[in-house]
N, C-alpha and C positions, 0 to 999 in steps of 0.2 A: 174643276176649278175652284171650286170653293175648300176642298179639302187642301189644296196648293197654297191657297192663300191664307189658310188658318196655321199651316205649317210655317209658313214664311213667317209669319206673326210670331207665332211661336219661337222661333230661333231670331227673331228681331228684339224680344222681350228679352229673352234670353241673355244676348250680347250686351245689351244695356245693363243688365244688373251684372256682368260681369264686369264691365267697363266700370262700372261704379264703385265695385268694391275690389279691383286690382289694385293692390300696394306695388304701385311704379318703381317705388322707391322709399326707403327709411324716413320718416319725417324728420327733419334736420334744419335748424335755424342756421342760416348761411354762417360761416366762419371767415371771419375776417382777413383778408389777404395777407396782412403785415402782421408777424407774430407780434403779441403785446409782450413787453418787456416786465419781467416779474420785479414785485417790489424786493428791495434787499432787506434781509430780515438780520438782524445782528443777533449775536450768540445770547442766550438766557442770560441775565444777570448773576452773578457770583453768588452764592449762597453758604454760608458757614454753617452748616448742618452736616451730619451723617447721611441722609437722603431727602430727596424730596421729590415731588411731582406736580405739575400743572396740567389739568384737563378743561376742555369744553363739558358742560353739563350735559347738554344735548346730543352732541354727535359722539361723546367719548374721544375727541380728537387729542393726543399728547402732545402740547406745546412745548413743553420743558421738563426734563426730568435727570436726576443722578441716583444712584445705586435706589432705583425706584423698588426693586425684586431681593433687596438684602433683607432678612430676618431683624427686627430691631425690636425692644421693648416698648409698645404704644403707652404704658403708665393709664391716663385717665381716658385717653381717647377709645380706650375698650367700653367706656358707657354708651357711645354711639350705637355698638350692635346690640349691650342692653336696653336703650330706648328703641332700637328697631324691633326687637321682639316683643316688646310692651306695645308699642303701637299696633304690632299686627294683633297681638290680643285683644285689645282694644276692637280692632276693625272685625273680628271674625267672633264677638261677642263673649267671647270667655270670661274676660273682666270688662269692669265700666268704670268711668274716670271717679262715680262717688261709691266706690265701694271702700270699705273700711279695712284698712291694711295693720295688723298687730306687730308692731316694732318688737323683735326678739332681743334676748341679750346680746347675742351674736353681731346682729345689726347695730344695736347700739354702742357695743366694743369695738366696731371696728376704726381703726385710726387712718389718718391722711385728715384731705380735707370731707368737713362734716355739713348737715342741714341743721343737725342738734334737736334730732328726735329723742323721747324718752322712752325707755323701755317699757312695754307694755302698754303704752300709748295705742291708739286706733287712729290713724292718718290717711286720709282721702288720698287713693292713689293720684287724683290729678295733681295735690300738692306735693307728693313726693316725684313725679317725672318733672315736675317743676324744680324741686330740689336738686335732682341729677341733672337737667340741662344745664341750670344759670349757675348755682352752688356747687356742682360737681360733689355732691354727697355722696360719699362712700357707704354713710348708713343707710340713705336713702335707697342707694343701689342694691344693697344687700336684701332689704326687706321686701322690695318688689321682687328681687328673685326667688326668695324664699315662697313669696307671696303666689307667684305663678306655676312655680316647678316642684315647690316641696322644700328644696333647699338648693343651696347655691351651688353644690356639685351638679346638681339635675339640669339646672339652669346653665352650665355651663356645657353642659352635652348638647343642651338647645341650640346655644349660642356656635358650636361647631358645625352642628347641621346647617344653620342657617348659613353660616360662613360659606360650606359648600355650595349650597344651591345657590348664593351669589356669585360663585366663582372665585370667592378668596382663596385660593389654592394655597397659598403660603403661610396663612394663619392658624394659630391654634390658643385657644381660651381656655384657663383653668377656673377663671371668677368673675363676677360682673364689675368688679373695679379697675382691674390693673395694677392691684399693688403686686410688688417684684416677686416673679418666679421665673426660674429658667424655660421652663414650658411653656409661658406665655408669651405669645408673640404676635408680628404681623410684618406688612410690608406699607412704604408709600403707597403703592398702586392699591393693591388691598384697600385701606382706608379711603382712596379717591372713588372704588367700585361702591362702598357703604356708602357714602357721601353721596354720590347721584342715586342710589336706589332711597335714601332717605327723603332727598329733596322731591323725587318724582311721584314716590308711593305715597308717603305720608306728608302732603303739604300743609295741612291744618295742625299736626303736631310739630312740623316743623320750625311755625313760627315761635315757638318757646325760645330757639336759640338764638333769638334777637333779643329777648328781654335783657337790660342792661342791669336791673337788679332786681333780687329776691330777699324776701320778708316773712320770716317764720318763727313762731313764738317769741316775737320783738326782737329778734336777729336780724339786722339788714345786712344783707349781702352783695359785692357787685360780681357780675359776670368776669371771669379771669381773663374772657376774650377782649383784650384792649384793641382789636380792630375796630369793635363797634364803635367805640370814639373815635378813634383815628384814621377810618377810611370810608367815606360816605356811602360806597356801594354793598358794603359788608352787613350781611342778617346772619351769620352763623360761622362756624359751628360749634367746637369744643377745642378746647386746652389740654395738656396734660404734662405732669414731671414726676419724675423721681431721679434718685441720683443716677440709676442706671441709664433710662433712661434720656436724661436731660430734658430739655424744653421742647415741647411738640405742639402742635397747631394744624388742626384742619380747618381750613376756611372757606368761606362760600360767598361769593357777591354777584350783584346783576345790575347791569350797566347797559342801557336802550336794548331790554330783555333778553341781555346773552349773559346766561350766569357761566361762570368759572369756578373751578375748584381747586385749590392749593393745597400739599398736604406738606409739612415740614416738620422732619424728626431728627432728633438728636441734636437742637440747637445746645449753643453754651449759654443764652440765656434768656428771661423773659424778652426785653428788648429787643434783642436780636430775632427770635420767631417771629415776632411783629413785625420789625421792618423788612423781614426778608421775604415775608408774606405780601407785604403792600408792593415789594419790588417784582414779586412774581406777578400778581395780578395787574400791576401796572403794565408790566410788559404784555403780557397777552390779550388787554385791550386797546392798547397801542398799535399791535402790528397784525392781529388777527379778526377777524369777522364770522359771525355765523348766522346761516341764513337756512331757514325752513324750505326743501326742496318738493314734498311732496306730504300730504296728510295722510293718515292711515284711513284704508280703506274708502279711500275716493280714488275714482276711475282714472288712471294716467294714458290709457287708451282703448278704444273700442274696436275688438278685434272681429275679423271676419271667421264665421266657423262654418265648415263644411259638413253637410250631413248631418247637421245638429237639429235640435226642436226648437232652437231657436238659430236667428241666422247670424247673431253678434253674442259678444259677452265681453264684459270689463274685465282689463286687467290693470291692476295697481300695487300698494303697498298693504299689508296689515299692519305696519308699525310706521307711526311717522318718522319721515328721514330728513335730517339736519346736516350741512355740509360745512365745515369751519376753513376758511382759506383764508390765505395772506390778504392784510386789507387793501381794497380796491380791486381785487381781481374778480372778484363775483359777477360785476357789469359784464365782463370779457367772456362769461361763459355760455355754451350752448347747450340745451337739452337735443338729446338723440334717442330715439323710440326705435328699438328693434322687435318685430314680432316673428313669432314663427307663424309657420302653416298650420292651420288649425284644424283637424279634423274629429269631429266627436267620437267619442265621448269625452268630455270637457271636465274635470274634477277640480271642484272648487279649493284653492290653497297650494296647486301645483305651479311651477312655474312655465310660463309660455312665451317669454320675450326678457327684455333687459331694459331697463331706464339707468341711461347714461349721460354724465356730466363732461364737456367736452371743453379744453382750453389747448389753444394753438395746435389744434390737427389730433389732439392726445385726448383719451379717455382717462380721467383722472379720479373719478369715483364711477362704481357702477351698482345697480341693485336689480335682482331679478325681479320680473312683475309677475305677480301670482293671479289665476282667475280668481275674480271676487263672485262666483256663481257657478254652481254645476249647470251642465249643457250636455243632457243625456241625448242619444242617437234620435234623430227625426224618424216619421213615419216614413213609407215604403214610398210615398209620392214624392215627398222632399229630399230623400236620399237619391230617388234617380233624376230630380230635376236637377239638385246638385252636383251630379257625376258629369252631366253632360255640362253644366255652367262650369265646372273646374275643367274641363278639355279646353276650351275657349280662355279660363283665364291661363292654364298653361302654355299655350301657345303664344297670348299676347306677351305675357311674362319674358319669354324666351325671343321674342319679336324685340321686346324694349331691351332687354341684355345686349342683344347682337348691335342693336344702334346705338348702345352707350359705348361699346366697346370699339366700335367701328372706327 
């Protein structure tokens, strides 16, 4: 009788554990029975430029574009790549802000916009960075290129390698300044990618782009980005102009924690590149909104693991997930979590389910949920107990499916 009582107690406990861990249905917030009417979004404003693009910086969502993948001369937009490499060198410790940089004859002689450094002067790297970002100094760009790579040609090799690493697949650089050269080109989409990287990777250095004035050697110069005076949400980034390239502007702005990036290339005038950028940014803020769905490395779900050393594993994302939607639609979305049947071993970083965003019964966005930790096979007793539990789990899951389909 005692053995029989113990056996019944064991199966009772096992059944309880199974019921507690049986995913009878995927977790989902109830969906409204009446479909939500989408907001009518007008076409993007007409832009008189060779090409342009408007994106949300957090989600990467493209909100408007024209000829975004056509190769064009970038002029001084090139200096965004130069500054990206300089910031990277500062971050990895290969150069320092207070390093003295000798100004070569080549740097001093470089034409176009200038910081007005003098040959053989030794200028601190932080001043040269500011001169590039604010005054668009070609002389400062060449000086920093030579300081980092020995020659400007060597620096261009680094620029192209970095472009490839960022996914700027339609770009090629031959110098650090953007002076005219048929082999020097990029696209609006590639520069949007670069601007995203600058804002997220080097937030401290990014602050340089919001400075309205720069003074060096007694010469005071304004930032050529007129948006800093004319658009209250703008805090960067860079202008460019040559006869071949026309007027270009990579603009970035933040409103209510939503950062937008616009790229206008080949505009007919300084005023048009400014006004067109304002039109694009205003359009983005008026008709779209961006929300953070899930933080990196935070658990989206706690999943049952069969025959593992631990009974559960946390599933989530390894990068922050942002979603851009038409304005007013986010409140109508639902989160749907789908988890696979998990049997140890579980490997950290591997997908074991999906996190879905639903609107009107349709999945509008989805991300794979990854294991946030390893869970190796459990000991012999754990595997044996879970083998019994899993049989009950399977029976009840089938019964549930039968009732749901009846």
